C-alpha positions as CSV (number, residue, x, y, z in Angstrom):
1,M,24.5,41.7,30.6
2,A,27.2,39.4,31.6
3,Y,30.0,41.9,30.7
4,E,30.9,45.5,30.2
5,R,33.1,47.0,27.5
6,S,35.2,50.0,28.3
7,E,36.5,52.1,25.4
8,S,40.0,53.5,25.4
9,T,40.6,57.1,24.5
10,G,44.3,56.7,23.9
11,A,45.6,57.0,20.4
12,G,48.7,55.2,19.2
13,D,49.6,54.0,22.7
14,G,49.4,50.3,21.7
15,A,46.6,49.7,24.2
16,D,43.5,47.6,23.5
17,T,40.7,49.7,22.0
18,S,38.2,47.9,24.3
19,A,38.3,45.8,27.4
20,L,35.9,42.9,28.3
21,A,34.9,42.5,31.9
22,L,33.0,39.4,32.9
23,K,31.0,38.9,36.1
24,I,31.7,35.6,37.9
25,L,30.1,34.2,41.1
26,V,32.0,32.1,43.6
27,A,29.5,30.1,45.6
28,G,29.3,27.0,47.9
29,G,28.7,26.0,51.5
30,F,29.8,27.6,54.7
31,G,33.5,27.5,55.2
32,V,34.4,25.9,51.9
33,G,36.9,28.5,50.9
34,K,35.1,31.1,48.8
35,T,36.8,34.1,50.6
36,T,40.1,32.3,50.3
37,L,39.8,31.7,46.6
38,V,38.7,35.3,45.8
39,G,41.6,36.7,47.9
40,A,44.2,34.3,46.4
41,V,43.5,35.2,42.8
42,S,42.5,38.9,43.1
43,E,45.0,41.4,41.7
44,I,43.5,44.1,43.8
45,R,43.0,44.2,47.5
46,P,39.8,42.1,47.9
47,L,36.7,43.6,49.4
48,R,35.5,41.4,52.3
49,T,32.4,41.6,54.5
50,E,33.5,39.2,57.2
51,E,32.2,39.3,60.7
52,Q,33.2,37.3,63.8
53,L,31.0,34.3,64.5
54,S,28.9,34.8,67.7
55,R,27.2,32.5,70.1
56,A,23.9,33.7,68.8
57,G,24.9,32.5,65.3
58,E,25.4,29.0,66.6
59,L,21.7,28.6,66.8
60,V,21.2,29.2,63.1
61,D,24.6,28.3,61.4
62,D,25.8,24.8,61.0
63,T,29.6,24.9,61.8
64,G,30.0,21.1,61.7
65,G,33.3,20.2,60.1
66,V,34.6,23.8,60.3
67,D,35.1,24.1,64.0
68,Q,38.2,26.3,63.6
69,K,36.4,28.9,61.5
70,T,36.0,32.2,63.4
71,T,34.5,34.6,60.8
72,T,31.8,34.5,58.2
73,T,30.9,36.5,55.1
74,V,27.7,38.5,55.6
75,A,27.3,40.1,52.2
76,M,29.9,39.3,49.6
77,D,33.5,39.1,48.7
78,F,34.8,41.1,45.7
79,G,37.9,40.8,43.7
80,R,39.3,41.2,40.1
81,I,41.7,39.3,38.0
82,T,43.0,39.9,34.5
83,I,43.0,36.6,32.6
84,R,44.7,38.1,29.5
85,S,45.1,41.4,27.9
86,G,41.6,42.9,27.4
87,L,39.8,40.3,29.5
88,S,39.1,40.8,33.2
89,L,36.9,38.9,35.6
90,Y,35.0,40.5,38.4
91,L,34.6,38.0,41.2
92,F,31.7,38.0,43.6
93,G,31.8,35.6,46.5
94,T,28.4,34.7,47.9
95,P,27.6,34.2,51.6
96,G,27.3,30.5,52.5
97,Q,24.7,30.4,55.3
98,D,21.0,29.8,54.6
99,R,20.0,33.1,56.2
100,F,21.9,35.1,53.6
101,W,20.7,33.3,50.5
102,F,18.3,36.2,49.7
103,L,21.4,38.0,48.4
104,W,22.1,35.5,45.7
105,D,19.4,36.7,43.3
106,E,20.9,40.2,43.4
107,L,24.5,39.0,43.0
108,S,23.6,36.6,40.1
109,Q,22.2,39.4,37.9
110,G,24.3,39.7,34.8
111,A,26.7,36.8,35.8
112,L,28.4,34.9,33.0
113,G,28.7,31.9,35.2
114,A,29.7,30.6,38.6
115,V,32.2,28.5,40.4
116,V,30.7,26.1,43.0
117,L,33.3,25.2,45.6
118,A,32.9,21.8,47.2
119,D,34.5,20.1,50.1
120,T,34.3,16.3,49.8
121,R,34.1,16.0,53.6
122,R,30.8,17.9,53.4
123,L,29.7,17.5,49.8
124,E,26.0,17.9,50.6
125,D,26.7,21.6,51.6
126,C,27.1,22.5,47.9
127,F,23.8,20.9,46.8
128,P,21.9,24.2,47.2
129,A,24.3,26.1,45.0
130,V,24.2,23.4,42.3
131,D,20.4,23.4,42.4
132,Y,20.3,27.2,42.3
133,F,22.5,27.5,39.1
134,E,20.9,24.5,37.4
135,H,17.4,25.9,37.9
136,R,18.4,29.3,36.6
137,K,20.5,27.8,33.7
138,I,23.6,29.7,34.8
139,P,26.7,27.9,33.6
140,F,28.9,26.7,36.4
141,V,31.8,24.4,37.2
142,V,32.3,22.5,40.4
143,A,35.7,23.1,42.0
144,V,36.7,20.6,44.6
145,N,38.8,22.3,47.2
146,C,41.4,19.7,48.3
147,F,41.7,20.3,52.0
148,T,44.7,18.7,53.8
149,G,43.8,15.4,55.3
150,A,40.6,15.0,53.2
151,R,40.1,11.8,51.2
152,T,40.8,12.4,47.5
153,Y,38.0,11.6,45.0
154,G,38.1,11.8,41.2
155,A,36.1,14.3,39.2
156,H,33.9,11.5,37.9
157,D,33.0,10.3,41.4
158,V,32.1,13.9,42.5
159,S,30.0,14.4,39.4
160,R,28.0,11.2,40.1
161,A,27.6,12.1,43.8
162,L,26.2,15.5,42.9
163,D,24.1,14.1,40.0
164,L,25.4,16.8,37.8
165,D,24.0,17.4,34.3
166,R,26.2,15.7,31.6
167,G,29.1,17.9,30.6
168,T,29.2,20.0,33.8
169,P,33.0,20.4,34.5
170,V,34.4,19.2,37.8
171,V,38.0,20.3,38.6
172,L,40.3,19.7,41.6
173,C,41.9,22.8,43.1
174,D,43.6,24.4,46.0
175,A,41.7,27.6,46.9
176,R,44.9,29.0,48.5
177,D,46.9,28.8,45.4
178,R,46.6,31.6,42.8
179,D,47.5,29.5,39.8
180,S,45.2,26.8,40.8
181,G,42.3,29.3,41.2
182,K,43.1,30.9,37.9
183,E,42.9,27.6,36.1
184,V,39.4,27.0,37.6
185,L,38.3,30.5,36.3
186,I,39.7,29.8,32.9
187,R,37.9,26.5,32.7
188,L,34.6,28.3,33.7
189,V,35.0,31.0,31.1
190,E,35.7,28.5,28.4
191,Y,32.7,26.3,29.4
192,A,30.3,29.3,29.8
193,G,31.4,30.6,26.5
194,R,30.5,27.3,24.8
195,M,27.1,27.2,26.6
196,H,26.2,30.7,25.6
197,T,27.2,30.1,22.0
198,A,25.1,26.9,21.8
199,R,22.1,28.7,23.2
200,L,22.5,31.5,20.8
201,L,22.7,29.1,17.9
202,N,19.6,27.3,19.1
203,T,17.7,30.5,19.4
204,V,18.5,31.6,15.8
205,S,18.1,28.2,14.2
């Protein structure tokens, strides 16, 4: 399931009788800002599994364009954010390198949807994530992380460059900014909700 409901035992305390928790993935290429986004929006201290980059890793990891990056996620990032009363998102940041992609199948189990972070300087790095979610019919939005000094492209240009399915949202964001990241997540929840409702109606019709 894409969510869990937790029942409240309190009586007359004004609290919600149930809470909805949705699982969201944050994916994309190496060094695109996944750990930064999860850390920026999380209301709890995020769980990180970062390790220092080593010389041995240079043989298998493409660090082109992210020469200043010194660490890498080797399992996942985890955070939580409350969107509104009774609705929380559990965020799971995926590792970006090819050698850790075997973890994606496990992390994607039960996910409502995904955020695919993109860097227009290395747009091709998010192709595998786009293909992964399209193939598995997991709703996703593409969030273009606007790095300082990078050329700015419109959402339509990015959508065409990635050859996205019609209607797949593309939003511009700053992964360092909590409000910006929260808007991306709200956009995803709204989009995924519409997609799941449409599929349900198609199933019963």
